[in-house]
KEMI-478568 format. One record per residue (C-alpha): x, y, z; residue in one letter. Coordinates in Angstrom, 3 decimals, m for minus. Last residue first. Layout:
residues N
+----------+----------+----------+------+
!        x !        y !        z ! type !
+----------+----------+----------+------+
!        X !        Y !        Z !    A !
...
+----------+----------+----------+------+
END
This chain:
residues 282
+----------+----------+----------+------+
!        x !        y !        z ! type !
+----------+----------+----------+------+
!   49.062 !  m32.254 !   60.373 !    L !
!   45.537 !  m34.181 !   60.213 !    V !
!   45.593 !  m37.453 !   62.796 !    F !
!   47.882 !  m36.648 !   65.562 !    R !
!   47.959 !  m32.765 !   65.092 !    E !
!   44.292 !  m32.489 !   65.078 !    I !
!   43.885 !  m34.685 !   68.062 !    A !
!   46.293 !  m32.551 !   69.884 !    K !
!   44.559 !  m29.392 !   69.041 !    A !
!   41.044 !  m30.946 !   70.069 !    V !
!   42.653 !  m32.049 !   73.250 !    G !
!   43.847 !  m28.745 !   74.180 !    D !
!   44.371 !  m29.748 !   77.914 !    E !
!   40.929 !  m27.625 !   79.260 !    Y !
!   39.110 !  m29.099 !   76.140 !    C !
!   39.988 !  m32.333 !   77.903 !    T !
!   42.561 !  m34.949 !   76.388 !    D !
!   42.060 !  m37.275 !   73.268 !    T !
!   40.490 !  m40.482 !   72.987 !    V !
!   40.229 !  m42.685 !   69.512 !    Y !
!   38.128 !  m44.543 !   67.791 !    D !
!   35.152 !  m43.563 !   69.523 !    A !
!   31.924 !  m45.650 !   70.582 !    I !
!   32.606 !  m46.371 !   74.138 !    D !
!   34.126 !  m42.879 !   75.192 !    L !
!   30.754 !  m41.248 !   73.576 !    I !
!   28.496 !  m43.594 !   75.673 !    Y !
!   30.611 !  m42.777 !   78.808 !    P !
!   30.000 !  m39.169 !   78.587 !    H !
!   33.129 !  m37.508 !   77.502 !    S !
!   36.080 !  m36.274 !   80.162 !    D !
!   38.955 !  m37.623 !   77.826 !    A !
!   37.339 !  m35.826 !   75.089 !    M !
!   35.991 !  m38.415 !   72.237 !    A !
!   37.479 !  m38.701 !   68.844 !    V !
!   35.979 !  m40.544 !   65.789 !    G !
!   37.965 !  m40.981 !   62.728 !    V !
!   36.716 !  m42.208 !   59.623 !    E !
!   33.714 !  m40.047 !   60.638 !    A !
!   29.948 !  m41.246 !   60.779 !    L !
!   29.923 !  m42.766 !   64.336 !    E !
!   31.570 !  m39.738 !   65.937 !    I !
!   28.977 !  m37.879 !   64.084 !    M !
!   26.384 !  m39.988 !   65.226 !    K !
!   27.437 !  m39.975 !   68.994 !    G !
!   27.761 !  m35.916 !   69.174 !    D !
!   24.280 !  m35.484 !   70.692 !    N !
!   25.417 !  m38.019 !   73.118 !    P !
!   28.223 !  m35.798 !   74.824 !    S !
!   31.688 !  m35.259 !   74.250 !    D !
!   33.155 !  m34.487 !   70.841 !    G !
!   35.576 !  m34.497 !   68.191 !    C !
!   35.062 !  m35.427 !   64.486 !    T !
!   37.090 !  m36.826 !   61.516 !    M !
!   36.381 !  m36.865 !   58.109 !    L !
!   37.785 !  m38.058 !   54.609 !    N !
!   36.719 !  m41.363 !   54.947 !    K !
!   33.120 !  m40.142 !   55.771 !    P !
!   33.034 !  m38.904 !   51.880 !    T !
!   34.304 !  m35.848 !   50.235 !    L !
!   33.016 !  m34.015 !   47.037 !    N !
!   32.359 !  m31.048 !   48.715 !    L !
!   28.790 !  m30.797 !   48.423 !    M !
!   28.674 !  m34.673 !   49.491 !    D !
!   30.976 !  m33.866 !   52.638 !    L !
!   28.896 !  m30.729 !   53.683 !    L !
!   25.590 !  m32.715 !   53.649 !    Y !
!   27.148 !  m35.736 !   55.642 !    M !
!   28.143 !  m32.980 !   58.182 !    L !
!   24.424 !  m31.776 !   58.043 !    A !
!   23.503 !  m35.700 !   58.699 !    Q !
!   26.007 !  m36.528 !   61.237 !    A !
!   25.225 !  m33.446 !   63.467 !    K !
!   21.745 !  m34.764 !   63.323 !    S !
!   17.917 !  m33.834 !   62.146 !    T !
!   16.466 !  m37.314 !   60.517 !    T !
!   13.205 !  m37.353 !   62.285 !    K !
!   13.255 !  m33.819 !   63.294 !    G !
!   15.149 !  m32.531 !   66.713 !    G !
!   14.416 !  m32.480 !   70.303 !    I !
!   16.869 !  m32.009 !   73.230 !    E !
!   16.804 !  m33.833 !   76.343 !    V !
!   18.277 !  m32.489 !   79.354 !    N !
!   20.088 !  m32.496 !   82.797 !    N !
!   22.792 !  m34.934 !   81.821 !    S !
!   24.296 !  m32.661 !   79.185 !    F !
!   24.361 !  m32.624 !   75.515 !    S !
!   21.131 !  m34.408 !   74.929 !    S !
!   19.039 !  m36.766 !   72.653 !    T !
!   15.916 !  m37.538 !   70.926 !    L !
!   15.002 !  m37.652 !   67.280 !    T !
!   11.628 !  m36.832 !   66.178 !    L !
!    8.995 !  m37.904 !   63.485 !    G !
!    8.421 !  m41.321 !   65.201 !    G !
!    6.791 !  m39.852 !   68.248 !    I !
!    6.866 !  m43.111 !   70.478 !    D !
!   10.008 !  m41.482 !   72.538 !    G !
!    8.036 !  m38.507 !   73.683 !    L !
!    6.244 !  m39.400 !   77.284 !    E !
!    8.954 !  m42.479 !   77.665 !    N !
!   11.935 !  m40.205 !   76.917 !    F !
!   10.705 !  m37.585 !   78.971 !    V !
!    9.851 !  m39.671 !   82.065 !    R !
!   13.322 !  m41.315 !   81.810 !    R !
!   14.685 !  m37.706 !   81.965 !    R !
!   12.808 !  m37.038 !   84.790 !    D !
!   13.854 !  m39.965 !   87.085 !    S !
!   17.527 !  m39.039 !   85.910 !    E !
!   17.356 !  m35.694 !   87.636 !    G !
!   16.567 !  m31.906 !   87.629 !    E !
!   15.012 !  m31.214 !   84.564 !    F !
!   15.433 !  m29.688 !   81.095 !    T !
!   13.560 !  m29.511 !   77.838 !    I !
!   15.128 !  m28.519 !   74.526 !    S !
!   13.466 !  m28.092 !   71.030 !    I !
!   15.092 !  m27.627 !   68.137 !    N !
!   14.393 !  m26.215 !   64.700 !    E !
!   10.894 !  m24.756 !   64.970 !    I !
!    9.792 !  m22.792 !   62.148 !    R !
!    6.457 !  m24.414 !   61.125 !    D !
!    5.273 !  m24.666 !   64.616 !    G !
!    5.724 !  m20.844 !   64.938 !    H !
!    2.208 !  m20.463 !   66.781 !    N !
!    2.782 !  m23.980 !   68.534 !    E !
!    6.036 !  m22.875 !   69.832 !    T !
!    4.511 !  m19.133 !   71.053 !    F !
!    1.571 !  m21.138 !   72.852 !    A !
!    3.916 !  m23.327 !   74.663 !    Y !
!    6.303 !  m20.267 !   75.665 !    I !
!    3.569 !  m18.627 !   77.188 !    D !
!    5.245 !  m15.014 !   77.281 !    E !
!    8.409 !  m14.891 !   76.132 !    I !
!   11.995 !  m14.531 !   77.232 !    P !
!   14.685 !  m14.412 !   75.190 !    V !
!   17.492 !  m16.675 !   76.024 !    R !
!   21.548 !  m16.286 !   75.446 !    T !
!   22.552 !  m14.635 !   78.411 !    R !
!   20.370 !  m15.379 !   80.853 !    L !
!   20.574 !  m19.268 !   79.703 !    V !
!   23.974 !  m19.018 !   80.078 !    Y !
!   24.430 !  m17.244 !   83.284 !    E !
!   21.783 !  m19.740 !   84.524 !    I !
!   24.107 !  m22.758 !   83.668 !    D !
!   21.268 !  m25.429 !   84.742 !    R !
!   21.177 !  m27.744 !   87.654 !    Y !
!   20.911 !  m25.044 !   90.237 !    K !
!   17.633 !  m24.176 !   88.793 !    Y !
!   15.981 !  m23.504 !   92.305 !    K !
!   18.807 !  m22.013 !   93.717 !    E !
!   18.793 !  m19.333 !   90.807 !    P !
!   15.772 !  m17.652 !   92.714 !    N !
!   14.994 !  m14.190 !   91.609 !    K !
!   17.313 !  m14.223 !   88.124 !    Q !
!   16.154 !  m17.541 !   87.224 !    M !
!   12.459 !  m17.285 !   88.026 !    G !
!   12.520 !  m14.359 !   85.837 !    E !
!   13.501 !  m16.490 !   82.983 !    Y !
!   10.866 !  m19.058 !   83.954 !    V !
!    8.137 !  m17.064 !   84.323 !    V !
!    9.028 !  m15.311 !   80.816 !    K !
!    8.931 !  m18.983 !   79.208 !    D !
!   12.225 !  m19.478 !   76.938 !    I !
!   12.693 !  m18.854 !   73.491 !    Y !
!   16.398 !  m19.681 !   71.549 !    A !
!   17.018 !  m17.855 !   68.302 !    T !
!   18.246 !  m18.878 !   64.983 !    G !
!   15.300 !  m19.505 !   63.274 !    D !
!   13.156 !  m20.604 !   66.448 !    V !
!   14.528 !  m22.663 !   69.180 !    F !
!   12.283 !  m23.652 !   71.498 !    A !
!   12.553 !  m24.065 !   75.499 !    E !
!   10.814 !  m25.764 !   78.202 !    F !
!   11.802 !  m25.909 !   81.642 !    V !
!    9.662 !  m29.183 !   83.033 !    Y !
!    5.933 !  m28.878 !   83.694 !    G !
!    5.120 !  m32.673 !   82.360 !    M !
!    1.784 !  m31.852 !   81.506 !    T !
!    2.670 !  m28.933 !   79.198 !    R !
!    5.387 !  m31.092 !   77.490 !    A !
!    2.627 !  m33.716 !   76.171 !    R !
!    0.441 !  m31.133 !   74.178 !    E !
!    3.667 !  m29.146 !   73.067 !    V !
!    5.548 !  m32.343 !   71.746 !    V !
!    2.233 !  m33.565 !   69.806 !    I !
!    2.107 !  m30.003 !   68.168 !    S !
!    5.367 !  m30.020 !   67.319 !    V !
!    5.305 !  m33.144 !   65.737 !    D !
!    2.705 !  m31.973 !   63.191 !    E !
!    4.412 !  m28.874 !   62.544 !    P !
!    7.639 !  m31.048 !   61.066 !    K !
!   10.968 !  m30.631 !   62.694 !    I !
!   13.595 !  m29.047 !   61.247 !    I !
!   16.538 !  m30.170 !   58.742 !    N !
!   17.659 !  m26.793 !   56.974 !    E !
!   20.589 !  m26.569 !   54.855 !    Y !
!   22.682 !  m23.225 !   53.215 !    I !
!   22.077 !  m20.627 !   56.081 !    T !
!   24.154 !  m17.694 !   54.679 !    E !
!   26.602 !  m16.007 !   57.074 !    M !
!   28.456 !  m14.598 !   54.306 !    D !
!   31.848 !  m16.336 !   55.244 !    A !
!   30.351 !  m18.006 !   58.292 !    L !
!   28.474 !  m20.550 !   55.725 !    R !
!   25.586 !  m21.211 !   58.370 !    I !
!   24.136 !  m25.527 !   58.431 !    I !
!   20.862 !  m25.613 !   59.935 !    H !
!   18.876 !  m28.444 !   61.687 !    A !
!   21.810 !  m30.072 !   62.593 !    G !
!   22.042 !  m30.209 !   66.462 !    N !
!   20.984 !  m26.654 !   66.799 !    S !
!   23.678 !  m25.073 !   64.470 !    T !
!   26.039 !  m26.423 !   62.010 !    V !
!   28.770 !  m23.834 !   61.354 !    V !
!   30.948 !  m23.726 !   58.454 !    Y !
!   34.243 !  m22.232 !   57.280 !    E !
!   36.223 !  m21.803 !   60.602 !    I !
!   39.466 !  m20.934 !   59.236 !    E !
!   38.714 !  m17.153 !   59.661 !    P !
!   38.693 !  m17.312 !   63.398 !    V !
!   37.327 !  m13.848 !   64.639 !    D !
!   33.857 !  m15.020 !   63.923 !    F !
!   34.146 !  m18.018 !   65.985 !    L !
!   35.092 !  m15.970 !   68.883 !    V !
!   31.829 !  m13.976 !   69.178 !    P !
!   30.365 !  m16.946 !   70.572 !    P !
!   27.455 !  m18.602 !   68.927 !    L !
!   23.716 !  m17.975 !   70.811 !    S !
!   22.598 !  m16.140 !   67.535 !    R !
!   23.208 !  m19.264 !   65.451 !    G !
!   21.631 !  m21.620 !   67.705 !    T !
!   23.675 !  m23.720 !   70.001 !    R !
!   23.557 !  m27.632 !   69.929 !    G !
!   26.874 !  m27.405 !   68.099 !    T !
!   28.699 !  m28.820 !   64.786 !    A !
!   31.620 !  m26.416 !   64.286 !    I !
!   33.311 !  m26.871 !   60.723 !    V !
!   36.963 !  m26.825 !   59.330 !    I !
!   37.716 !  m27.903 !   55.840 !    H !
!   41.346 !  m29.155 !   55.621 !    T !
!   43.227 !  m27.671 !   52.444 !    G !
!   46.819 !  m28.159 !   54.269 !    K !
!   46.869 !  m24.603 !   55.075 !    G !
!   43.619 !  m24.911 !   56.635 !    K !
!   45.161 !  m27.498 !   59.016 !    A !
!   48.146 !  m25.053 !   59.884 !    K !
!   45.638 !  m22.507 !   60.582 !    K !
!   43.549 !  m24.693 !   62.652 !    F !
!   46.535 !  m26.009 !   64.569 !    V !
!   47.640 !  m22.323 !   65.596 !    D !
!   44.061 !  m21.183 !   66.836 !    R !
!   43.822 !  m24.687 !   68.989 !    T !
!   47.432 !  m23.725 !   70.126 !    R !
!   46.257 !  m20.154 !   71.257 !    A !
!   43.296 !  m21.427 !   73.256 !    S !
!   39.624 !  m20.336 !   72.136 !    L !
!   37.680 !  m19.155 !   74.855 !    F !
!   34.114 !  m19.187 !   75.127 !    D !
!   33.678 !  m20.780 !   78.416 !    G !
!   37.213 !  m21.835 !   79.863 !    Y !
!   38.263 !  m23.583 !   76.595 !    K !
!   36.284 !  m23.959 !   73.751 !    L !
!   36.666 !  m26.969 !   71.319 !    T !
!   35.347 !  m29.831 !   73.268 !    T !
!   33.389 !  m29.272 !   76.380 !    G !
!   30.873 !  m26.790 !   74.420 !    D !
!   31.817 !  m26.559 !   70.738 !    L !
!   31.665 !  m29.756 !   68.829 !    D !
!   34.098 !  m30.014 !   66.340 !    L !
!   33.724 !  m31.600 !   62.300 !    G !
!   37.276 !  m31.797 !   60.884 !    I !
!   37.231 !  m32.100 !   56.818 !    M !
!   39.994 !  m33.254 !   54.609 !    K !
!   41.289 !  m36.211 !   56.636 !    I !
!   43.217 !  m38.503 !   54.621 !    D !
!   44.333 !  m41.285 !   57.231 !    F !
!   47.624 !  m42.931 !   57.122 !    K !
!   47.737 !  m46.183 !   58.962 !    E !
!   49.363 !  m47.106 !   62.319 !    S !
!   46.495 !  m45.747 !   64.154 !    F !
!   44.612 !  m48.972 !   63.274 !    K !
!   40.670 !  m48.171 !   63.877 !    K !
!   38.569 !  m49.474 !   66.456 !    M !
+----------+----------+----------+------+
END
C-alpha cells in the first residue's frame, strides 16, 4: 500500500471504460470531462483501456480531445485517436485459436470472436437473443445486439480468420460454467484468460493485457510505471492496477481488484474516476 502523504509524478492515466469511466451507459459526466481538461493542461496523457473492440467504442470518446489513445480488446490493439491509426498489436496465435475453437465447440456456450476491431457472434445466438431474451438474461442483450455482427457458424469463421483473432469471449450462466471453461482452456500455454464481468471468460494472446499495452505507451513516451495511475473494477484490469504507481479500484469493484489496489475511489455513478484524478494528478 502506497503512502499517500508522498507526492506522485503522474504523467499518464490509464482508465477502464465500463463500470469505471462511463456513467449510466455510454455517458461521460461533466466533472470527468473537466478533470480531463485540467489533467491534459498539466501535460498528462489520458488513455482508455477497455475490453471493447475498436468498433464497439462509444461515440462520446471521439468528442473528448483530451483522450489520446485507446487500448482495445484487453490489450490486443492501441488506437491513436488523432488519426485512428492502430499503432500496436498483440493478438492470439493461429495455432492457439484452433485449439480454443475445437474445445469450445464441445462446451456449447455463447462464443464471440473479435477480428480487426469488430466483434462477431453466431447468427443463431443473435436471433435467439432477439426472440427469447429470457434465455440470455445473464448477458447485456441490448449491448450485444448493438455491437455484435451475426455470422453463420462462428466457429468456422473464427478458424478461417485465425491469424487475425484479437480476443475471444465465452459467456455462460453460472460459476460452475466458469470453472469448466478454465479447466478446458487453462492448459493452453499461448493464452491469457481473464474476465470483465461475472458471466464471461475473455481469451487473449500469451502476453496480451491492458498492462502490456500501457507499458508500450510508457516506453514510447519515455515514461515509466512510476508515472502511471490506473483505474478499474474487473479482473481484466488487474495487471494494469498492479503495474501502476497508483492503482485505483472503484468502490464496487470485484474483490480481487479491491484487494490489489493502492486506493479505493467512489463508484462510476459518483464520479470516482474524476475524484481519483483530482486526488493524485491535479
